[in-house]
SETI-461610 format. One record per residue: residue number from 1; residue in one letter; x, y, z of N, C-alpha, C, O in turn. Coordinates in Angstrom, 3 decimals. Layout:
<marvos>
@pos:NUM	code:a	nX:X	nY:Y	nZ:Z	caX:X	caY:Y	caZ:Z	cX:X	cY:Y	cZ:Z	oX:X	oY:Y	oZ:Z
...
</marvos>
This chain:
<marvos>
@pos:1	code:m	nX:27.376	nY:1.438	nZ:-39.791	caX:25.449	caY:1.601	caZ:-39.589	cX:25.622	cY:3.068	cZ:-39.598	oX:26.613	oY:3.700	oZ:-39.232
@pos:2	code:s	nX:24.235	nY:3.621	nZ:-40.189	caX:24.941	caY:4.767	caZ:-41.031	cX:24.234	cY:5.817	cZ:-39.505	oX:23.503	oY:5.391	oZ:-38.611
@pos:3	code:l	nX:24.760	nY:7.176	nZ:-39.668	caX:24.337	caY:8.226	caZ:-38.499	cX:22.591	cY:8.148	cZ:-37.534	oX:22.166	oY:7.969	oZ:-36.393
@pos:4	code:y	nX:22.067	nY:8.433	nZ:-39.001	caX:20.523	caY:8.156	caZ:-38.855	cX:20.321	cY:6.901	cZ:-38.270	oX:20.020	oY:7.111	oZ:-37.095
@pos:5	code:k	nX:20.338	nY:5.573	nZ:-38.528	caX:19.935	caY:4.456	caZ:-37.754	cX:20.697	cY:4.478	cZ:-36.114	oX:20.252	oY:3.924	oZ:-35.109
@pos:6	code:r	nX:21.329	nY:4.888	nZ:-36.174	caX:21.963	caY:4.856	caZ:-34.578	cX:20.988	cY:6.161	cZ:-33.872	oX:20.454	oY:6.254	oZ:-32.767
@pos:7	code:a	nX:21.033	nY:7.047	nZ:-34.996	caX:20.251	caY:8.196	caZ:-33.904	cX:17.987	cY:7.408	cZ:-33.168	oX:17.227	oY:7.273	oZ:-32.208
@pos:8	code:l	nX:18.195	nY:7.196	nZ:-34.805	caX:17.260	caY:6.258	caZ:-34.689	cX:16.726	cY:5.344	cZ:-33.497	oX:15.634	oY:5.340	oZ:-32.929
@pos:9	code:i	nX:18.219	nY:4.340	nZ:-33.257	caX:17.848	caY:3.574	caZ:-32.580	cX:17.794	cY:3.988	cZ:-30.468	oX:17.507	oY:3.542	oZ:-29.357
@pos:10	code:g	nX:18.409	nY:5.329	nZ:-31.360	caX:18.786	caY:5.511	caZ:-29.507	cX:17.098	cY:6.084	cZ:-28.966	oX:16.449	oY:5.687	oZ:-27.999
@pos:11	code:f	nX:16.610	nY:7.503	nZ:-30.354	caX:15.625	caY:8.076	caZ:-29.484	cX:14.615	cY:6.495	cZ:-29.412	oX:13.907	oY:6.616	oZ:-28.412
@pos:12	code:t	nX:14.396	nY:5.468	nZ:-29.924	caX:13.675	caY:4.001	caZ:-29.870	cX:14.297	cY:3.178	cZ:-27.864	oX:13.908	oY:2.597	oZ:-26.852
@pos:13	code:a	nX:15.014	nY:3.556	nZ:-28.294	caX:15.848	caY:3.149	caZ:-26.304	cX:15.190	cY:4.002	cZ:-24.996	oX:14.735	oY:3.637	oZ:-23.912
@pos:14	code:i	nX:15.442	nY:5.875	nZ:-25.916	caX:14.959	caY:6.628	caZ:-24.696	cX:13.278	cY:6.512	cZ:-24.759	oX:12.474	oY:6.329	oZ:-23.845
@pos:15	code:a	nX:13.164	nY:6.610	nZ:-25.552	caX:10.941	caY:6.418	caZ:-25.866	cX:10.577	cY:4.861	cZ:-24.955	oX:9.656	oY:4.592	oZ:-24.184
@pos:16	code:f	nX:11.566	nY:4.168	nZ:-25.372	caX:10.914	caY:3.317	caZ:-24.476	cX:11.735	cY:3.247	cZ:-22.710	oX:11.021	oY:2.647	oZ:-21.906
@pos:17	code:v	nX:12.494	nY:3.550	nZ:-22.377	caX:12.602	caY:3.342	caZ:-21.390	cX:11.934	cY:4.652	cZ:-20.111	oX:12.267	oY:4.718	oZ:-18.928
@pos:18	code:s	nX:10.656	nY:5.823	nZ:-21.051	caX:10.328	caY:6.150	caZ:-20.672	cX:8.932	cY:6.049	cZ:-20.198	oX:8.322	oY:6.617	oZ:-19.292
@pos:19	code:i	nX:8.502	nY:4.880	nZ:-21.352	caX:7.105	caY:4.357	caZ:-21.050	cX:7.544	cY:3.240	cZ:-20.158	oX:6.728	oY:2.876	oZ:-19.312
@pos:20	code:s	nX:8.224	nY:2.886	nZ:-20.189	caX:8.328	caY:1.726	caZ:-19.035	cX:8.513	cY:2.339	cZ:-17.880	oX:7.728	oY:2.021	oZ:-16.986
@pos:21	code:t	nX:9.351	nY:3.155	nZ:-17.629	caX:9.040	caY:3.569	caZ:-16.608	cX:8.281	cY:4.829	cZ:-16.083	oX:8.008	oY:4.846	oZ:-14.883
@pos:22	code:g	nX:7.954	nY:5.770	nZ:-16.782	caX:5.736	caY:5.440	caZ:-16.666	cX:4.946	cY:4.079	cZ:-16.243	oX:3.892	oY:3.687	oZ:-15.742
@pos:23	code:a	nX:5.677	nY:3.815	nZ:-16.567	caX:4.426	caY:3.428	caZ:-16.231	cX:4.418	cY:2.041	cZ:-15.063	oX:3.534	oY:1.190	oZ:-14.965
@pos:24	code:s	nX:5.676	nY:2.147	nZ:-14.267	caX:6.097	caY:2.063	caZ:-12.575	cX:5.363	cY:3.174	cZ:-11.320	oX:5.659	oY:3.411	oZ:-10.149
@pos:25	code:a	nX:4.448	nY:3.597	nZ:-12.104	caX:4.902	caY:5.202	caZ:-11.228	cX:3.352	cY:4.582	cZ:-10.744	oX:2.598	oY:3.861	oZ:-11.397
@pos:26	code:a	nX:3.135	nY:5.262	nZ:-9.055	caX:2.185	caY:4.385	caZ:-8.364	cX:0.989	cY:5.212	cZ:-8.455	oX:0.971	oY:6.438	oZ:-8.560
@pos:27	code:d	nX:-0.519	nY:4.014	nZ:-8.377	caX:-1.662	caY:4.482	caZ:-9.521	cX:-3.134	cY:4.390	cZ:-8.985	oX:-4.034	oY:3.814	oZ:-9.595
@pos:28	code:a	nX:-3.324	nY:5.214	nZ:-7.402	caX:-4.043	caY:5.435	caZ:-6.598	cX:-5.565	cY:4.266	cZ:-6.701	oX:-6.176	oY:3.497	oZ:-5.959
@pos:29	code:a	nX:-5.622	nY:4.759	nZ:-8.109	caX:-7.347	caY:4.320	caZ:-8.633	cX:-6.996	cY:2.866	cZ:-8.694	oX:-7.867	oY:2.036	oZ:-8.432
@pos:30	code:r	nX:-5.743	nY:2.484	nZ:-9.030	caX:-5.986	caY:1.434	caZ:-9.362	cX:-5.739	cY:-0.056	cZ:-7.967	oX:-6.065	oY:-1.234	oZ:-7.827
@pos:31	code:g	nX:-4.806	nY:1.241	nZ:-7.058	caX:-4.631	caY:0.465	caZ:-5.452	cX:-6.242	cY:0.417	cZ:-5.153	oX:-6.815	oY:-0.485	oZ:-4.542
@pos:32	code:a	nX:-6.710	nY:1.326	nZ:-5.593	caX:-8.762	caY:1.178	caZ:-4.962	cX:-9.012	cY:-0.559	cZ:-5.468	oX:-9.684	oY:-1.360	oZ:-4.817
@pos:33	code:q	nX:-8.297	nY:-0.869	nZ:-6.767	caX:-9.678	caY:-1.369	caZ:-6.890	cX:-8.441	cY:-2.833	cZ:-6.893	oX:-9.141	oY:-3.827	oZ:-6.699
@pos:34	code:v	nX:-7.517	nY:-3.106	nZ:-6.981	caX:-6.314	caY:-4.351	caZ:-5.469	cX:-6.907	cY:-3.868	cZ:-4.390	oX:-7.099	oY:-4.880	oZ:-3.716
@pos:35	code:y	nX:-7.479	nY:-2.616	nZ:-3.571	caX:-8.397	caY:-3.218	caZ:-2.153	cX:-9.348	cY:-3.419	cZ:-2.570	oX:-9.974	oY:-4.309	oZ:-1.993
@pos:36	code:e	nX:-9.768	nY:-3.005	nZ:-3.321	caX:-11.392	caY:-4.831	caZ:-3.667	cX:-10.980	cY:-5.659	cZ:-3.607	oX:-10.956	oY:-6.245	oZ:-2.525
@pos:37	code:e	nX:-10.490	nY:-6.123	nZ:-4.580	caX:-10.456	caY:-7.222	caZ:-5.448	cX:-9.154	cY:-7.960	cZ:-4.218	oX:-8.597	oY:-8.930	oZ:-4.733
@pos:38	code:q	nX:-8.818	nY:-7.751	nZ:-3.265	caX:-7.975	caY:-8.587	caZ:-2.442	cX:-8.934	cY:-8.831	cZ:-1.189	oX:-8.870	oY:-9.857	oZ:-0.512
@pos:39	code:g	nX:-9.826	nY:-7.791	nZ:-0.946	caX:-11.015	caY:-7.872	caZ:-0.502	cX:-10.533	cY:-7.708	cZ:1.357	oX:-10.974	oY:-8.140	oZ:2.421
@pos:40	code:c	nX:-9.147	nY:-6.636	nZ:0.818	caX:-9.451	caY:-5.789	caZ:1.646	cX:-10.523	cY:-5.038	cZ:3.158	oX:-10.412	oY:-4.731	oZ:4.345
@pos:41	code:n	nX:-11.685	nY:-5.071	nZ:1.838	caX:-13.052	caY:-4.540	caZ:2.176	cX:-13.613	cY:-5.113	cZ:2.723	oX:-14.547	oY:-4.425	oZ:3.134
@pos:42	code:g	nX:-13.705	nY:-6.384	nZ:3.171	caX:-14.039	caY:-7.293	caZ:4.092	cX:-13.789	cY:-7.573	cZ:5.217	oX:-14.335	oY:-8.389	oZ:5.959
@pos:43	code:c	nX:-13.236	nY:-7.131	nZ:5.329	caX:-12.514	caY:-6.405	caZ:6.979	cX:-11.741	cY:-5.384	cZ:7.614	oX:-11.373	oY:-5.171	oZ:8.769
@pos:44	code:h	nX:-11.549	nY:-4.574	nZ:6.031	caX:-11.264	caY:-2.603	caZ:7.146	cX:-12.052	cY:-2.030	cZ:6.202	oX:-12.212	oY:-2.679	oZ:5.168
@pos:45	code:a	nX:-12.837	nY:-0.471	nZ:6.348	caX:-13.058	caY:0.520	caZ:6.088	cX:-12.178	cY:1.585	cZ:6.243	oX:-11.261	oY:1.677	oZ:7.060
@pos:46	code:p	nX:-12.632	nY:2.620	nZ:5.139	caX:-11.811	caY:3.633	caZ:5.478	cX:-12.166	cY:4.439	cZ:7.309	oX:-11.427	oY:4.557	oZ:8.287
@pos:47	code:k	nX:-13.556	nY:4.821	nZ:7.082	caX:-13.971	caY:5.342	caZ:9.125	cX:-14.414	cY:4.642	cZ:10.044	oX:-14.902	oY:5.075	oZ:11.088
@pos:48	code:e	nX:-14.276	nY:3.433	nZ:9.716	caX:-14.924	caY:2.815	caZ:11.037	cX:-13.820	cY:1.059	cZ:11.143	oX:-13.105	oY:0.701	oZ:10.207
@pos:49	code:a	nX:-13.923	nY:0.491	nZ:12.073	caX:-13.655	caY:-0.577	caZ:12.111	cX:-14.343	cY:-1.628	cZ:12.311	oX:-14.922	oY:-1.772	oZ:13.388
@pos:50	code:l	nX:-14.425	nY:-2.642	nZ:11.245	caX:-14.901	caY:-4.043	caZ:10.980	cX:-13.849	cY:-4.598	cZ:11.735	oX:-13.221	oY:-4.097	oZ:12.668
@pos:51	code:v	nX:-13.751	nY:-5.627	nZ:11.237	caX:-12.403	caY:-7.075	caZ:11.513	cX:-11.858	cY:-6.544	cZ:11.838	oX:-11.956	oY:-6.252	oZ:13.030
@pos:52	code:g	nX:-10.687	nY:-5.908	nZ:10.906	caX:-9.433	caY:-5.006	caZ:11.244	cX:-9.743	cY:-3.535	cZ:11.541	oX:-10.896	oY:-3.231	oZ:11.844
@pos:53	code:p	nX:-8.878	nY:-2.697	nZ:11.479	caX:-9.066	caY:-1.281	caZ:12.171	cX:-9.644	cY:-0.534	cZ:11.190	oX:-10.126	oY:-1.189	oZ:10.265
@pos:54	code:p	nX:-9.768	nY:1.131	nZ:11.103	caX:-9.769	caY:1.358	caZ:9.719	cX:-8.827	cY:1.946	cZ:8.942	oX:-7.776	oY:2.572	oZ:9.074
@pos:55	code:h	nX:-9.360	nY:1.646	nZ:8.305	caX:-7.692	caY:2.700	caZ:6.898	cX:-7.359	cY:4.251	cZ:6.964	oX:-6.272	oY:4.768	oZ:6.704
@pos:56	code:c	nX:-8.757	nY:5.009	nZ:7.448	caX:-8.639	caY:6.404	caZ:7.067	cX:-7.074	cY:6.774	cZ:7.748	oX:-6.881	oY:6.200	oZ:8.820
@pos:57	code:g	nX:-6.139	nY:7.501	nZ:7.348	caX:-4.692	caY:8.099	caZ:8.210	cX:-3.845	cY:6.750	cZ:8.602	oX:-3.116	oY:6.758	oZ:9.595
@pos:58	code:v	nX:-3.985	nY:5.542	nZ:7.735	caX:-2.957	caY:4.345	caZ:8.161	cX:-1.462	cY:5.326	cZ:8.077	oX:-0.630	oY:5.672	oZ:8.915
@pos:59	code:v	nX:-1.601	nY:5.504	nZ:6.900	caX:-0.651	caY:5.730	caZ:6.338	cX:0.366	cY:7.430	cZ:7.441	oX:-0.099	oY:8.552	oZ:7.640
@pos:60	code:g	nX:1.493	nY:6.971	nZ:7.795	caX:2.212	caY:7.631	caZ:9.013	cX:1.407	cY:7.307	cZ:10.100	oX:2.182	oY:6.879	oZ:10.955
@pos:61	code:r	nX:-0.016	nY:7.273	nZ:10.636	caX:-0.327	caY:6.184	caZ:12.245	cX:1.063	cY:5.424	cZ:11.955	oX:1.747	oY:4.925	oZ:11.062
@pos:62	code:k	nX:0.990	nY:5.733	nZ:13.570	caX:1.416	caY:4.377	caZ:14.873	cX:1.160	cY:3.742	cZ:15.035	oX:0.128	oY:3.722	oZ:15.706
@pos:63	code:a	nX:1.814	nY:2.384	nZ:14.598	caX:0.632	caY:1.181	caZ:14.065	cX:0.432	cY:0.352	cZ:16.244	oX:1.145	oY:0.368	oZ:17.247
@pos:64	code:g	nX:-0.680	nY:-0.098	nZ:15.945	caX:-1.924	caY:-0.210	caZ:17.346	cX:-1.930	cY:0.491	cZ:18.021	oX:-2.035	oY:0.263	oZ:19.226
@pos:65	code:t	nX:-1.785	nY:1.957	nZ:17.361	caX:-2.010	caY:3.028	caZ:18.903	cX:-3.732	cY:3.948	cZ:18.403	oX:-4.248	oY:4.834	oZ:19.084
@pos:66	code:l	nX:-4.286	nY:3.407	nZ:17.100	caX:-6.004	caY:3.664	caZ:16.851	cX:-6.851	cY:3.541	cZ:17.948	oX:-7.265	oY:2.424	oZ:18.259
@pos:67	code:e	nX:-7.254	nY:4.808	nZ:18.752	caX:-7.895	caY:4.808	caZ:19.781	cX:-9.337	cY:3.527	cZ:20.343	oX:-10.377	oY:4.173	oZ:20.218
@pos:68	code:g	nX:-9.536	nY:2.713	nZ:20.636	caX:-10.826	caY:2.003	caZ:20.868	cX:-10.780	cY:0.589	cZ:20.214	oX:-11.796	oY:-0.101	oZ:20.303
@pos:69	code:y	nX:-9.692	nY:0.101	nZ:19.567	caX:-9.198	caY:-1.050	caZ:18.778	cX:-8.763	cY:-1.355	cZ:19.450	oX:-8.352	oY:-0.693	oZ:20.403
@pos:70	code:p	nX:-8.609	nY:-2.867	nZ:19.218	caX:-8.226	caY:-3.984	caZ:20.423	cX:-7.500	cY:-4.580	cZ:19.510	oX:-7.879	oY:-5.659	oZ:19.052
@pos:71	code:y	nX:-6.177	nY:-3.906	nZ:19.029	caX:-4.739	caY:-4.797	caZ:18.492	cX:-4.318	cY:-5.691	cZ:19.272	oX:-4.693	oY:-5.662	oZ:20.444
@pos:72	code:s	nX:-3.386	nY:-6.766	nZ:18.794	caX:-2.989	caY:-7.797	caZ:18.884	cX:-1.911	cY:-7.092	cZ:20.118	oX:-2.005	oY:-5.888	oZ:19.877
@pos:73	code:e	nX:-1.247	nY:-7.200	nZ:20.937	caX:-0.417	caY:-6.930	caZ:21.907	cX:0.844	cY:-7.021	cZ:21.029	oX:1.581	oY:-6.071	oZ:21.293
@pos:74	code:v	nX:1.279	nY:-7.703	nZ:20.221	caX:1.868	caY:-7.727	caZ:19.037	cX:2.067	cY:-6.355	cZ:18.226	oX:3.091	oY:-5.746	oZ:17.916
@pos:75	code:m	nX:0.916	nY:-6.136	nZ:18.032	caX:0.933	caY:-5.291	caZ:17.044	cX:1.178	cY:-3.636	cZ:18.031	oX:1.866	oY:-2.760	oZ:17.506
@pos:76	code:k	nX:0.542	nY:-3.394	nZ:19.432	caX:1.102	caY:-2.436	caZ:19.858	cX:2.552	cY:-2.361	cZ:20.261	oX:3.153	oY:-1.370	oZ:20.676
@pos:77	code:d	nX:2.932	nY:-3.379	nZ:20.100	caX:4.101	caY:-3.580	caZ:21.130	cX:4.862	cY:-2.858	cZ:20.320	oX:5.453	oY:-1.879	oZ:20.775
@pos:78	code:s	nX:5.030	nY:-3.374	nZ:18.388	caX:5.860	caY:-3.426	caZ:17.330	cX:7.338	cY:-1.986	cZ:17.236	oX:8.423	oY:-1.894	oZ:16.661
@pos:79	code:g	nX:6.537	nY:-1.137	nZ:18.140	caX:7.247	caY:-0.043	caZ:17.283	cX:6.519	cY:0.938	cZ:16.355	oX:6.536	oY:2.155	oZ:16.537
@pos:80	code:l	nX:5.788	nY:0.240	nZ:15.204	caX:5.830	caY:0.625	caZ:13.517	cX:5.444	cY:1.781	cZ:13.928	oX:4.945	oY:2.066	oZ:15.017
@pos:81	code:t	nX:5.746	nY:2.636	nZ:12.797	caX:4.887	caY:3.312	caZ:11.898	cX:4.832	cY:2.735	cZ:10.708	oX:5.548	oY:1.954	oZ:10.081
@pos:82	code:w	nX:3.229	nY:3.611	nZ:10.421	caX:2.940	caY:2.888	caZ:9.089	cX:3.491	cY:3.782	cZ:7.915	oX:2.817	oY:4.775	oZ:7.639
@pos:83	code:d	nX:4.681	nY:3.537	nZ:7.165	caX:4.741	caY:4.856	caZ:6.190	cX:4.547	cY:3.349	cZ:5.168	oX:4.190	oY:2.205	oZ:5.449
@pos:84	code:e	nX:5.143	nY:4.273	nZ:3.387	caX:5.935	caY:3.171	caZ:2.595	cX:6.182	cY:2.009	cZ:2.832	oX:5.378	oY:1.219	oZ:2.339
@pos:85	code:k	nX:7.393	nY:1.378	nZ:3.685	caX:8.420	caY:0.603	caZ:3.016	cX:7.891	cY:-0.082	cZ:4.843	oX:8.749	oY:-0.836	oZ:5.302
@pos:86	code:t	nX:7.247	nY:0.034	nZ:5.327	caX:6.834	caY:-0.583	caZ:6.275	cX:5.960	cY:-1.598	cZ:5.985	oX:6.105	oY:-2.805	oZ:6.180
@pos:87	code:l	nX:4.151	nY:-0.428	nZ:5.038	caX:3.002	caY:-1.263	caZ:4.352	cX:4.167	cY:-1.990	cZ:3.524	oX:4.920	oY:-2.704	oZ:4.187
@pos:88	code:h	nX:4.338	nY:-1.910	nZ:2.483	caX:5.477	caY:-3.234	caZ:1.272	cX:5.636	cY:-4.073	cZ:2.455	oX:5.262	oY:-5.190	oZ:2.100
@pos:89	code:q	nX:5.969	nY:-4.112	nZ:3.583	caX:6.547	caY:-5.290	caZ:3.930	cX:5.499	cY:-5.979	cZ:5.061	oX:5.938	oY:-6.988	oZ:5.612
@pos:90	code:f	nX:4.359	nY:-5.591	nZ:5.394	caX:3.558	caY:-6.396	caZ:5.708	cX:2.676	cY:-6.601	cZ:4.984	oX:1.800	oY:-7.396	oZ:5.326
@pos:91	code:i	nX:2.622	nY:-5.913	nZ:3.680	caX:1.543	caY:-6.244	caZ:3.194	cX:1.988	cY:-7.232	cZ:2.316	oX:1.118	oY:-7.916	oZ:1.779
@pos:92	code:e	nX:3.193	nY:-7.458	nZ:2.049	caX:3.758	caY:-8.564	caZ:1.433	cX:2.885	cY:-10.325	cZ:2.481	oX:2.009	oY:-11.188	oZ:2.416
@pos:93	code:s	nX:3.767	nY:-9.913	nZ:3.112	caX:3.727	caY:-10.963	caZ:4.758	cX:3.462	cY:-11.137	cZ:5.306	oX:4.142	oY:-11.892	oZ:6.001
@pos:94	code:p	nX:1.816	nY:-10.631	nZ:5.938	caX:2.072	caY:-9.926	caZ:7.508	cX:2.015	cY:-11.454	cZ:8.374	oX:2.099	oY:-11.439	oZ:9.602
@pos:95	code:l	nX:1.925	nY:-12.235	nZ:7.920	caX:1.550	caY:-13.548	caZ:9.565	cX:3.555	cY:-13.564	cZ:9.267	oX:4.118	oY:-14.194	oZ:10.162
@pos:96	code:s	nX:4.331	nY:-13.098	nZ:8.411	caX:5.859	caY:-13.596	caZ:8.505	cX:6.768	cY:-12.134	cZ:9.175	oX:7.866	oY:-11.947	oZ:9.699
@pos:97	code:f	nX:5.769	nY:-11.435	nZ:8.855	caX:6.821	caY:-10.031	caZ:9.228	cX:6.714	cY:-9.708	cZ:10.769	oX:7.669	oY:-9.523	oZ:11.523
@pos:98	code:l	nX:5.440	nY:-9.677	nZ:11.081	caX:4.690	caY:-9.601	caZ:12.666	cX:4.159	cY:-10.700	cZ:13.042	oX:3.083	oY:-10.636	oZ:13.638
@pos:99	code:s	nX:4.703	nY:-11.836	nZ:12.822	caX:3.939	caY:-12.750	caZ:13.316	cX:3.593	cY:-12.468	cZ:14.984	oX:4.152	oY:-11.767	oZ:15.827
@pos:100	code:g	nX:2.485	nY:-13.297	nZ:15.027	caX:1.410	caY:-12.813	caZ:16.287	cX:0.648	cY:-11.913	cZ:15.800	oX:-0.323	oY:-11.724	oZ:16.532
@pos:101	code:s	nX:0.661	nY:-11.253	nZ:14.856	caX:-0.493	caY:-9.983	caZ:15.063	cX:-1.549	cY:-10.763	cZ:14.322	oX:-1.472	oY:-11.895	oZ:13.845
@pos:102	code:n	nX:-2.702	nY:-9.782	nZ:14.334	caX:-4.114	caY:-10.922	caZ:14.179	cX:-4.684	cY:-10.758	cZ:12.715	oX:-5.746	oY:-11.102	oZ:12.196
@pos:103	code:m	nX:-3.162	nY:-9.859	nZ:12.085	caX:-4.037	caY:-9.681	caZ:10.670	cX:-3.973	cY:-11.454	cZ:9.715	oX:-2.984	oY:-12.041	oZ:9.275
@pos:104	code:g	nX:-5.470	nY:-11.872	nZ:9.682	caX:-5.442	caY:-12.921	caZ:8.759	cX:-5.697	cY:-13.088	cZ:7.494	oX:-6.743	oY:-13.535	oZ:7.024
@pos:105	code:y	nX:-4.341	nY:-12.583	nZ:6.663	caX:-4.314	caY:-12.688	caZ:5.011	cX:-2.774	cY:-13.015	cZ:4.986	oX:-1.889	oY:-12.344	oZ:5.518
@pos:106	code:a	nX:-2.674	nY:-13.808	nZ:4.495	caX:-1.003	caY:-14.707	caZ:3.510	cX:-0.282	cY:-13.138	cZ:2.773	oX:0.797	oY:-12.552	oZ:2.862
@pos:107	code:g	nX:-1.255	nY:-12.976	nZ:2.225	caX:-0.333	caY:-11.504	caZ:1.473	cX:-0.257	cY:-11.692	cZ:0.031	oX:-0.607	oY:-12.667	oZ:-0.633
@pos:108	code:l	nX:0.421	nY:-10.247	nZ:-0.450	caX:0.112	caY:-9.358	caZ:-1.648	cX:1.481	cY:-8.994	cZ:-2.084	oX:2.112	oY:-8.063	oZ:-1.584
@pos:109	code:y	nX:2.057	nY:-10.001	nZ:-3.330	caX:3.268	caY:-10.878	caZ:-3.365	cX:3.467	cY:-10.439	cZ:-4.204	oX:4.682	oY:-10.563	oZ:-4.362
@pos:110	code:d	nX:2.737	nY:-9.514	nZ:-5.615	caX:2.766	caY:-8.503	caZ:-6.244	cX:3.135	cY:-6.989	cZ:-6.000	oX:2.290	oY:-6.212	oZ:-5.557
@pos:111	code:e	nX:4.415	nY:-6.594	nZ:-6.300	caX:5.089	caY:-5.229	caZ:-5.762	cX:4.461	cY:-4.092	cZ:-6.416	oX:4.398	oY:-3.002	oZ:-5.847
@pos:112	code:k	nX:3.904	nY:-4.327	nZ:-7.801	caX:3.044	caY:-3.405	caZ:-8.767	cX:1.630	cY:-3.287	cZ:-7.673	oX:1.441	oY:-2.112	oZ:-7.359
@pos:113	code:d	nX:0.957	nY:-3.935	nZ:-7.254	caX:-0.165	caY:-4.298	caZ:-6.645	cX:-0.132	cY:-3.412	cZ:-5.337	oX:-1.003	oY:-2.648	oZ:-4.920
@pos:114	code:r	nX:1.238	nY:-3.750	nZ:-4.742	caX:1.988	caY:-3.429	caZ:-3.538	cX:1.705	cY:-1.235	cZ:-3.359	oX:0.921	oY:-0.390	oZ:-2.927
@pos:115	code:t	nX:2.761	nY:-1.372	nZ:-3.928	caX:2.729	caY:-0.016	caZ:-4.481	cX:1.700	cY:0.968	cZ:-4.941	oX:1.707	oY:2.198	oZ:-4.905
@pos:116	code:d	nX:0.396	nY:-0.289	nZ:-5.591	caX:-0.729	caY:1.023	caZ:-5.994	cX:-1.259	cY:0.641	cZ:-4.847	oX:-1.445	oY:1.711	oZ:-4.267
@pos:117	code:l	nX:-1.591	nY:-0.140	nZ:-4.209	caX:-2.374	caY:-0.253	caZ:-3.085	cX:-2.066	cY:0.810	cZ:-2.332	oX:-2.968	oY:1.646	oZ:-2.267
@pos:118	code:i	nX:-0.833	nY:1.110	nZ:-1.592	caX:-0.240	caY:1.341	caZ:-0.674	cX:-0.772	cY:3.246	cZ:-0.941	oX:-1.240	oY:4.061	oZ:-0.146
@pos:119	code:e	nX:-0.418	nY:3.352	nZ:-2.412	caX:-1.082	caY:4.786	caZ:-3.254	cX:-1.887	cY:5.296	cZ:-2.545	oX:-1.912	oY:6.391	oZ:-1.983
@pos:120	code:f	nX:-2.988	nY:3.954	nZ:-2.597	caX:-4.661	caY:4.239	caZ:-2.568	cX:-4.680	cY:4.585	cZ:-0.953	oX:-5.485	oY:5.385	oZ:-0.478
@pos:121	code:l	nX:-3.702	nY:3.889	nZ:-0.177	caX:-4.351	caY:3.956	caZ:1.070	cX:-3.453	cY:5.572	cZ:2.032	oX:-3.463	oY:6.027	oZ:3.176
@pos:122	code:k	nX:-2.618	nY:6.016	nZ:0.350	caX:-1.830	caY:7.293	caZ:1.233	cX:-3.098	cY:8.672	cZ:0.952	oX:-2.951	oY:9.740	oZ:1.546
@pos:123	code:t	nX:-4.251	nY:8.453	nZ:0.022	caX:-5.253	caY:9.175	caZ:0.037	cX:-6.506	cY:9.401	cZ:0.667	oX:-7.340	oY:10.258	oZ:0.375
@pos:124	code:q	nX:-6.571	nY:8.119	nZ:2.002	caX:-7.671	caY:7.618	caZ:2.625	cX:-7.201	cY:9.250	cZ:3.596	oX:-5.989	oY:9.281	oZ:3.804
@pos:125	code:r	nX:-7.742	nY:10.131	nZ:3.995	caX:-7.014	caY:10.994	caZ:5.006	cX:-6.939	cY:10.907	cZ:6.363	oX:-7.726	oY:10.317	oZ:7.102
@pos:126	code:a	nX:-5.839	nY:11.594	nZ:6.701	caX:-5.331	caY:12.200	caZ:8.513	cX:-7.081	cY:11.147	cZ:9.057	oX:-8.275	oY:11.344	oZ:8.831
@pos:127	code:a	nX:-6.240	nY:9.981	nZ:9.885	caX:-7.710	caY:9.900	caZ:11.215	cX:-8.516	cY:11.867	cZ:11.783	oX:-9.695	oY:12.151	oZ:11.992
@pos:128	code:a	nX:-7.742	nY:12.437	nZ:11.827	caX:-8.715	caY:12.982	caZ:12.720	cX:-9.512	cY:14.124	cZ:11.692	oX:-10.450	oY:14.890	oZ:11.912
@pos:129	code:s	nX:-8.688	nY:13.865	nZ:10.479	caX:-9.622	caY:14.693	caZ:9.619	cX:-11.566	cY:14.578	cZ:9.462	oX:-12.218	oY:13.595	oZ:9.814
@pos:130	code:p	nX:-11.924	nY:15.370	nZ:9.085	caX:-13.777	caY:15.063	caZ:9.099	cX:-14.137	cY:14.272	cZ:8.716	oX:-14.997	oY:13.566	oZ:9.245
@pos:131	code:e	nX:-13.635	nY:14.095	nZ:7.687	caX:-13.609	caY:12.963	caZ:6.687	cX:-13.723	cY:11.434	cZ:7.088	oX:-14.534	oY:10.650	oZ:6.595
@pos:132	code:c	nX:-12.655	nY:11.093	nZ:8.193	caX:-12.892	caY:9.747	caZ:8.285	cX:-13.452	cY:10.085	cZ:10.028	oX:-13.136	oY:9.352	oZ:10.964
@pos:133	code:k	nX:-14.247	nY:11.228	nZ:10.161	caX:-14.994	caY:10.496	caZ:11.258	cX:-16.113	cY:10.276	cZ:11.276	oX:-16.608	oY:9.670	oZ:12.227
</marvos>
């Protein structure tokens, strides 16, 4: 094989890897769509409690601690902090990850959808910020 063909194959492979790696980056705008498509907004709102607690400031918040929301004892006693890892596990299968919680959702099995959804949740400001009041 000629040096030119080897170089061309190598550059093509590098370009493919670069494109595929970029495609897996978290996308908050797509996460907002997933939030809506999965019906999260039927039970949650950024600023107020509906059926579920508000999502404003959820990333980084200790589970079951938002004042004024009637969490299950399981959630209050979980000791969890909602970071990317725990959110991924919980959103994938809430009923098995934290059995006994009040989250009545079967789960979001697609990893890319979860990643994008969490990226969207990260854009929701801290619970104490004016945007969440």
